[in-house]
C-alpha positions as CSV (number, residue, x, y, z in Angstrom):
1,X,-24.2,-124.6,-31.1
2,X,-25.8,-122.7,-28.6
3,X,-27.8,-119.5,-29.2
4,X,-26.1,-116.0,-27.9
5,X,-27.6,-112.7,-28.7
6,X,-24.0,-111.0,-28.3
7,X,-24.5,-107.6,-29.2
8,X,-27.1,-106.9,-26.5
9,X,-24.5,-108.8,-24.2
10,X,-21.8,-106.0,-25.1
11,X,-23.8,-103.2,-25.8
12,X,-25.5,-103.8,-22.5
13,X,-22.1,-103.3,-20.7
14,X,-21.1,-100.6,-22.5
15,X,-24.0,-98.7,-21.7
16,X,-23.5,-99.7,-18.1
17,X,-20.1,-98.1,-18.1
18,X,-21.0,-95.0,-20.2
19,X,-23.9,-94.1,-17.3
20,X,-21.0,-94.2,-14.8
21,X,-19.1,-92.0,-16.3
22,X,-22.1,-90.3,-17.2
23,X,-22.6,-90.3,-13.1
24,X,-19.1,-89.2,-12.1
25,X,-19.2,-86.3,-15.0
26,X,-22.6,-84.5,-13.1
27,X,-20.5,-85.6,-9.5
28,X,-17.5,-84.7,-10.2
29,X,-17.7,-80.7,-10.5
30,X,-19.1,-80.9,-7.0
31,X,-15.5,-82.9,-5.8
32,X,-12.0,-81.2,-5.9
33,X,-9.1,-82.8,-8.0
34,X,-8.2,-85.5,-7.6
35,X,-4.7,-87.4,-7.4
36,X,-2.8,-90.2,-9.8
37,X,-3.9,-92.5,-6.9
38,X,-7.7,-91.9,-7.2
39,X,-8.1,-91.3,-10.5
40,X,-6.4,-94.9,-10.9
41,X,-8.5,-96.3,-8.4
42,X,-11.7,-95.0,-11.0
43,X,-11.0,-95.9,-13.1
44,X,-10.7,-99.2,-11.6
45,X,-13.9,-99.5,-10.6
46,X,-15.6,-98.3,-14.2
47,X,-13.5,-99.6,-16.9
48,X,-11.7,-103.3,-15.6
49,X,-14.0,-104.8,-13.1
50,X,-17.6,-104.6,-14.6
51,X,-15.1,-105.9,-17.6
52,X,-13.2,-108.7,-16.0
53,X,-16.8,-109.3,-14.4
54,X,-18.1,-109.8,-18.0
55,X,-15.3,-111.8,-18.7
56,X,-15.5,-114.7,-15.5
57,X,-19.5,-114.9,-16.2
58,X,-18.5,-115.8,-19.9
59,X,-16.2,-118.1,-19.4
60,X,-13.3,-116.2,-21.4
61,X,-9.5,-116.3,-20.2
62,X,-9.1,-112.6,-19.1
63,X,-6.1,-112.1,-21.5
64,X,-8.0,-113.1,-24.1
65,X,-10.3,-112.1,-24.5
66,X,-8.2,-108.5,-23.4
67,X,-6.2,-109.3,-26.1
68,X,-3.0,-109.4,-23.8
69,X,-0.6,-111.4,-26.4
70,X,2.4,-109.5,-26.4
71,X,3.8,-108.1,-30.0
72,X,7.8,-109.1,-31.0
73,X,10.1,-106.3,-31.0
74,X,10.7,-105.7,-34.3
75,X,7.1,-104.0,-35.0
76,X,7.7,-101.3,-32.3
77,X,9.0,-98.4,-34.7
78,X,6.2,-99.4,-37.2
79,X,3.6,-99.4,-34.6
80,X,5.3,-96.2,-33.5
81,X,5.1,-94.3,-37.3
82,X,1.6,-95.5,-37.8
83,X,-0.1,-94.3,-34.2
84,X,1.7,-90.4,-35.1
85,X,0.7,-90.9,-39.1
86,X,-2.6,-91.8,-37.4
87,X,-1.9,-88.5,-34.9
88,X,-1.7,-86.3,-38.4
89,X,-4.4,-87.5,-40.1
90,X,-7.1,-86.6,-37.8
91,X,-5.1,-83.8,-36.7
92,X,-6.5,-83.0,-40.2
93,X,-9.8,-83.8,-39.7
94,X,-10.1,-82.5,-36.8
95,X,-8.8,-78.9,-38.5
96,X,-12.0,-79.8,-41.2
97,X,-14.6,-80.0,-39.0
98,X,-13.9,-77.9,-35.8
99,X,-14.3,-74.8,-39.0
100,X,-17.2,-75.8,-40.4
101,X,-18.5,-76.4,-36.9
102,X,-18.0,-72.9,-35.9
103,X,-18.5,-71.6,-39.3
104,X,-21.9,-73.0,-39.7
105,X,-23.7,-74.3,-35.5
106,X,-21.2,-71.8,-33.8
107,X,-20.8,-74.2,-30.9
108,X,-18.5,-75.1,-29.2
109,X,-18.3,-78.6,-27.2
110,X,-16.3,-80.1,-24.4
111,X,-13.9,-82.7,-25.0
112,X,-14.4,-86.3,-23.4
113,X,-16.6,-86.9,-20.7
114,X,-14.8,-86.7,-17.8
115,X,-11.7,-84.7,-16.6
116,X,-9.9,-87.1,-14.2
117,X,-6.6,-85.7,-15.1
118,X,-3.9,-84.5,-12.1
119,X,-2.0,-81.0,-12.2
120,X,1.8,-82.1,-12.0
121,X,2.8,-83.4,-15.5
122,X,3.6,-86.7,-15.0
123,X,0.4,-86.7,-12.7
124,X,-1.2,-85.4,-16.6
125,X,0.6,-87.3,-18.1
126,X,-0.1,-90.8,-16.9
127,X,-3.9,-90.0,-16.6
128,X,-5.0,-87.7,-18.9
129,X,-2.7,-89.4,-21.9
130,X,-1.5,-93.2,-20.5
131,X,-4.7,-94.4,-18.6
132,X,-7.1,-93.6,-20.6
133,X,-5.3,-95.0,-24.2
134,X,-5.5,-98.0,-22.5
135,X,-8.8,-98.6,-20.9
136,X,-10.7,-97.0,-23.4
137,X,-8.3,-99.6,-26.1
138,X,-8.7,-102.8,-23.6
139,X,-12.4,-101.7,-23.1
140,X,-13.2,-101.0,-27.2
141,X,-10.3,-102.7,-29.0
142,X,-9.7,-106.1,-26.6
143,X,-13.4,-106.9,-25.3
144,X,-16.2,-104.6,-27.6
145,X,-14.4,-105.4,-31.3
146,X,-13.5,-108.9,-30.0
147,X,-17.4,-109.9,-29.6
148,X,-18.4,-108.0,-32.8
149,X,-16.4,-109.8,-34.4
150,X,-18.4,-113.0,-34.3
151,X,-20.4,-111.7,-37.1
152,X,-17.0,-110.9,-39.3
153,X,-14.1,-108.5,-38.9
154,X,-15.4,-105.8,-41.0
155,X,-19.0,-105.7,-38.6
156,X,-16.0,-105.9,-35.5
157,X,-14.2,-102.7,-36.7
158,X,-16.4,-100.2,-38.1
159,X,-19.4,-100.6,-35.2
160,X,-16.7,-100.6,-32.1
161,X,-15.1,-97.7,-34.3
162,X,-18.6,-95.8,-33.9
163,X,-19.3,-96.6,-30.6
164,X,-15.6,-95.1,-30.4
165,X,-16.7,-91.9,-31.8
166,X,-19.6,-91.4,-30.3
167,X,-17.7,-93.0,-26.8
168,X,-16.3,-89.1,-26.6
169,X,-19.8,-87.6,-26.6
170,X,-18.0,-84.5,-29.2
171,X,-19.8,-84.1,-32.3
172,X,-16.7,-82.3,-33.4
173,X,-14.2,-84.8,-33.0
174,X,-16.7,-87.7,-34.6
175,X,-14.7,-88.4,-38.3
176,X,-11.7,-88.3,-36.8
177,X,-12.7,-90.4,-33.8
178,X,-14.2,-92.5,-36.0
179,X,-10.8,-92.8,-38.6
180,X,-9.0,-93.6,-35.8
181,X,-11.3,-96.5,-34.4
182,X,-10.9,-98.0,-37.9
183,X,-6.8,-97.3,-37.9
184,X,-7.2,-98.7,-34.1
185,X,-9.2,-101.6,-35.0
186,X,-7.1,-103.0,-37.9
187,X,-4.1,-102.6,-35.9
188,X,-5.4,-104.9,-33.6
189,X,-6.9,-107.6,-36.4
190,X,-3.3,-107.7,-38.2
191,X,-1.9,-108.1,-34.5
192,X,-4.5,-110.1,-32.6
193,X,-3.1,-107.6,-30.5
194,X,-3.8,-105.0,-28.0
195,X,-1.5,-103.4,-27.4
196,X,0.1,-101.4,-30.5
197,X,-3.3,-99.5,-30.2
198,X,-3.1,-98.3,-27.1
199,X,0.3,-97.1,-28.0
200,X,-0.9,-95.9,-31.2
201,X,-4.2,-94.4,-29.0
202,X,-1.2,-93.1,-26.2
203,X,1.2,-91.4,-28.8
204,X,-2.6,-89.6,-30.7
205,X,-3.2,-88.1,-27.2
206,X,-0.2,-87.1,-25.9
207,X,0.5,-85.3,-29.5
208,X,-3.3,-83.4,-28.2
209,X,-2.2,-82.9,-25.0
210,X,0.9,-81.1,-25.4
211,X,-1.0,-79.1,-28.5
212,X,-4.0,-78.2,-25.9
213,X,-1.1,-77.1,-23.5
214,X,0.7,-75.1,-25.5
215,X,-1.1,-73.5,-28.3
216,X,0.0,-70.0,-27.5
217,X,4.1,-71.4,-28.4
218,X,2.3,-73.5,-31.4
219,X,0.6,-70.6,-33.4
220,X,3.8,-69.2,-32.7
221,X,6.2,-71.4,-34.4
222,X,3.9,-71.9,-37.2
223,X,4.3,-68.3,-38.4
224,X,7.5,-69.4,-39.5
225,X,7.2,-70.2,-43.2
226,X,10.6,-72.3,-43.4
227,X,9.2,-74.8,-40.5
228,X,5.8,-75.1,-42.2
229,X,8.0,-76.8,-45.2
230,X,9.7,-79.0,-42.9
231,X,7.1,-80.4,-41.0
232,X,4.9,-80.9,-43.8
233,X,7.8,-82.2,-45.7
234,X,8.8,-84.4,-42.8
235,X,5.4,-85.9,-42.4
236,X,4.5,-86.7,-45.7
237,X,7.5,-88.8,-45.4
238,X,6.1,-90.4,-42.4
239,X,3.1,-90.9,-44.0
240,X,4.8,-93.0,-46.6
241,X,7.2,-94.7,-45.0
242,X,4.4,-95.7,-42.5
243,X,2.4,-96.9,-46.0
244,X,5.2,-99.0,-47.2
245,X,6.2,-100.1,-44.2
246,X,2.2,-101.5,-43.9
247,X,2.0,-103.7,-46.6
248,X,5.4,-105.3,-45.1
249,X,3.9,-105.7,-41.6
250,X,0.3,-107.2,-43.3
251,X,2.0,-109.8,-45.4
252,X,4.0,-111.3,-42.6
253,X,1.3,-111.4,-40.3
254,X,-1.8,-112.0,-42.6
255,X,-0.3,-113.3,-45.4
256,X,-0.3,-111.9,-48.9
257,X,-3.5,-111.0,-50.9
258,X,-5.0,-113.0,-47.9
259,X,-9.2,-111.9,-47.1
260,X,-10.8,-112.9,-44.0
261,X,-14.4,-113.5,-45.0
262,X,-17.2,-113.1,-43.5
263,X,-18.0,-116.1,-41.0
264,X,-21.2,-117.8,-40.9
265,X,-20.9,-118.7,-37.2
266,X,-21.6,-115.0,-37.7
267,X,-26.0,-116.3,-38.0
268,X,-25.7,-118.2,-34.1
269,X,-25.3,-114.3,-32.5
270,X,-28.6,-112.6,-34.7
271,X,-28.2,-109.2,-36.4
272,X,-25.3,-106.6,-34.6
273,X,-28.0,-103.9,-34.9
274,X,-31.0,-105.1,-32.9
275,X,-30.0,-104.5,-29.4
276,X,-31.8,-102.5,-27.9
277,X,-29.4,-101.6,-25.6
278,X,-26.6,-100.5,-28.7
279,X,-29.7,-97.8,-29.4
280,X,-29.5,-96.4,-25.9
281,X,-25.8,-96.5,-26.1
282,X,-26.2,-94.5,-28.7
283,X,-28.7,-91.8,-27.8
284,X,-26.5,-91.4,-24.3
285,X,-24.5,-90.4,-26.2
286,X,-26.5,-88.0,-28.5
287,X,-28.0,-86.5,-25.6
288,X,-24.2,-85.6,-23.7
289,X,-23.5,-83.9,-26.8
290,X,-26.8,-81.7,-27.0
291,X,-26.2,-81.1,-23.6
292,X,-22.8,-79.7,-23.9
293,X,-23.6,-77.5,-26.6
294,X,-25.7,-76.1,-24.9
295,X,-25.7,-75.8,-21.4
């Protein structure tokens, strides 16, 4: 078996994509608001094209490399509930971390690397909800996690989740994004497909967008005690129902009591944390966080 430094290769790709996003965030402040068509073109050039080149260079079938396998419709309800549950959990984590940063550090941060959202509601939904979920999940849960899983499924999920958290360059959201990344990674492992993670990610983006655009209304309805009681009960039921369904889905997809073990073949790929590019990626993300917070 030929030896490959998989971590060096995939982390170099991540640095290239992150570098293009950072460059775009610098020049976008002097550019007019982008239309939906131009936004799609930018996502293709920044996300899709590098992934296609990487796959072709390594002679991967694109469908397999990006995990484009379709999921049976009987699992759609579970995936929807799973996405809602992850969104609820991450919202609670964000409330805590945001309060901590404001109380201790007195610092606020931008939400993302670059804003490519459109003006109309349809364009905003497409460019801020669907397109980011699709592009990020294809890159991270599809290609990146697939490569890091050569070191074992646990390494693949956890390392990709940390990359996902750093990728958004917002320290206040790192805990919630890491938890979300782990959940999306587990979902991808269960179904061997990226589409469940795309849907769950899109649900999270949609809820976050709605709250951000309707903050006054959200504050108003949260003052109603009856509404709050009903909301808490519904959220609790969603979480419980999701956990019960998760047991059934895992048993159907992976088999009862089956535990994935670390493959000895991973020794042929070296140490995943020894790549200089993974540390360069982390340094770029942290540098952008510092810049966002103080400039």
